[in-house]
N, C-alpha and C positions, 0 to 999 in steps of 0.2 A: 162842521163839527171837527174839533181838533182832539186827538186821542193820544194818550201816553201809554206805552206798554213796557213793563219791566219783566224780563224773562230769565228763568233759571232752568236747570236741567234735572235736579234730583227729584222733581215731581212730575216728570213726563212719563207717558205710558211705557211700561216694560222695564225700566231701569231698576236694577236690584243690587248693584255692587259698586264700590268706589272706583274700580278700574274701568268701569263703563262711563265714568264722568271725568276721567283724567286724560288730558290731551295726548300724552305720549303712549297711551295704552292702545293696543290693536283693537280692543272692543269699543273704543270711544266713538268712532265714526258713525256707527249705527245709531247711537243716541244723540249725537250731534245732529244727524239728519232728522230724528224725531223731534228734537227741540225746535229745529227750523220749521218742520211741518206744522207743529202746534202753534208756533208764532204766526206763521202764514195764515193758518185757519182763523186765528183771532183777528188778524188784519182784514181778512175777507169778510168776516162777520161784521166788523166795524164799518167797512165800506158799504155793505148791504144796508146798514142802518143809517147811512148818510155821512160817514166820515170823509172829509176832504183832505185832512192832514193827519199823518200818523208818525210818531217818533217812537222807536224801539230802543231800549237799553239792553244790550247783551250783558247780563248781570251774573254770569257764572264764570268762576275761575279766572282765566286770563281776560275774559270779556271779548274773546275772539272765537266764538263757536258757531254762530249763525251764518248760513250761506245767504249772503245778501241778494244774490241773483235769483233766489227762489221766493223773494218777497214781492208783493205788489209794487208797482212803479211809484206810487205816491209815498212810499215809506222811506223815512230817513233812519239810518241805523247808527247807533253810538257803539263803537268798538273800543276795547281797552278801558283803562281807568285814569281819570283826570287827576285824582287826588282830592276832589271836592267831598266834603262831609256827607252830601246826599247819597253818595256811593251808588247803590242799586237803583236810585231814582235820579241820577244825574240829568240835569237840564230840565227837570220839571219846574214849571212856574204857573202863575195864575192864569196864563193864556189858554191852558188846556181845559176842555170841557169835562173830561172824565179820564180815569186811569184804569188799566187792566193789569192783572198779574198772571203770568203763564208759567207753568212748570214749577210752582212753589211747593214747599215741603214742610213737614213737621219740625218742631223746635228741638233744640238740644235738650237733653234730660226728658225726652219723651220716647214713646215706642211706636209711633205711627208710620215709621219709614226706616228701613235699614240704613238710610243715609241721613237720618235726622241730625240737624245741627243748627246753630244760629251764628251766622257771620263767619265763624272760623271753626272748622271741624277739628283742627289740631290744637287750638288754644282754649276754646270756651267749653266749660262743663255745663254752665247754666247762666242765663241772663233773665233777671226779673225786672219788670217795670211796674211800679205801684203794686207790688205783691203778686203780679201775674206773670207766669212763665212766658217769656217773649220769644216768638218766632220771628223770622224775617218779614212775614206778613204784618205783624204788629208793628215792628220797627218802621216799616215802609208806609203803612197806611197813615201813621202819624205824620210822616214826612209829607204825604199828599195832602192831608188835612191842613197842614201848616200853610199851604198855598190855596186852601179852599177848593181843592180838586177832589171830587167824590171818586172813590174806588167802587166800581159797579160790578166787577167780575174777577173771580179767582179760579184758576184750575190747579190741580195737584192731587195729593193723596187724600184719602178719605178722612183721616184724623185732622189734617190741616183744614179741610173744607168744613168739618164740624166746628172747629175753632172759629172760622170765619162767620158761620151762621150764628154762633153764640155771641160774637162781637157785634154783629149787625145782621139780623135776619133778612134784610132787604138786599144784601149783596148776592148776586147770582153766582153759583159755583158749578164747576164741572169736575166730578170725581173720575179720574182716569186710571188710578192705581190705588192699591190698599196694601199697607205693610202688615205682614204677619210674621212676627219674629224676625229672622234674618232673610225673609223672602218677601216677594210681592205678588199680588194677584191683580193683573192689569187688563184693561180693555185692549182689543186689537188696535194697532196704530191708526188705521183708517176710521174705525169707530170713534176713537178718541178725538181725532181731528174734526169729524162731523159734529160731535157733541160740542166741542169748543166753538166752532163756527156758528152753530145754531144758537147756543146760549149767549154768546157775545152779542149777536144781532138782537136777540130778545132783550137783553139788559139795556142796550142803548136806545131801543125804541120806547122804553118806558120813561118815567120821570127820573132822569139821572141824578137829580139833586136830593132825592129822598134818602139816599144812604149817607149823606154828609152829616156828621155829628160833631158836637163841640169837643175840643181838645181838653185834656185834664188841666187843672190849674197849676199842678206841680208834678214833677217827675222824680220819683225816688228809685234810683237805679241800684241794683245789687248784682254784681258781676262776679261769678265764680269761675276761676281758671282751672285748667287741668294741672298746671304746675305752679308751685309757690313762687318761683322766681318771676313769673309774669305778673302775679299779683303785687309782689314787692315793687316792681318797676312801675306798675300802673298807679300805685298809691301816691306817687309823686306828682301826678297830674293835678293842676290847681283845683282845689275844692274837693278832691277825692280823699277818702280815708280807708284804712285797712280794717276790716271787721275781724278776720282771722287769717290764717296762713295763706289761704287761696282765694279769699273774697274781698272785693273792694266795693265801697259804696260811694254814690255821687248823687246829689240832689240839686235841682234847679227848676226854675219856673219857665225856662225857654227850651223848647225842643231842639232848636238849632244847637244849643250847648250840649245836649245829650248826644247828638250826632257827631259833634266835634270830639267829645270824650271818647266815644266808641271808635272813631277813626284813629285817634292817636294811641289808644291803649290795646286795640285789637288788630286793626287792618294795616 
């Protein structure tokens, strides 16, 4: 069994402020370690369920956060950013049996996490896909589905996990933190890793294809920036149009074109 893992940091246990997620901050190392521990726990759960190959994408910030030496020996780790439109799902393809998301968080324009954002905390005010507020979970599950790879597990904050269950009740989730205003209420680190390990193992021992659903026939994108200049620039992307001073629209039937649009106007 071949497993893909996309890992972020803003949804790991305990994290509550941006300086805890930024590489140059003295508070960063504690949560870099927790991100690593939660990814390692997901890998261990996958191995317990029969995984023989695991690829992890370090998908936060610089893409250079996870301590590779603390992951199981069968894991291959993708560090940095290639520039491919798949971004947080780089190197996923149809050879994978299932995908997992670890450390994920609530979307921009929501209140489920003090660090809530979508793709860019500095640029994006709100991203809508077919009228639904889009989190990085939604963006990336569509990427997985494009390759017919089921997403069977997501860990992160309570609001994000609620969104996951509303999208597909068959996806297993592990709530390790809850955003309350500008604070978080989190599990102890070791409790969080135990929960992730056990839930991943459970999810992969079940029928992993049951969570795979059809993709939309069309994607209507409405992207609102925090600054009008970013919207002006994005409006020149082929097929894009400006709705108002800060909002750009883009419509296509191919999700790969959505990812290319997002890459060039945000990332």
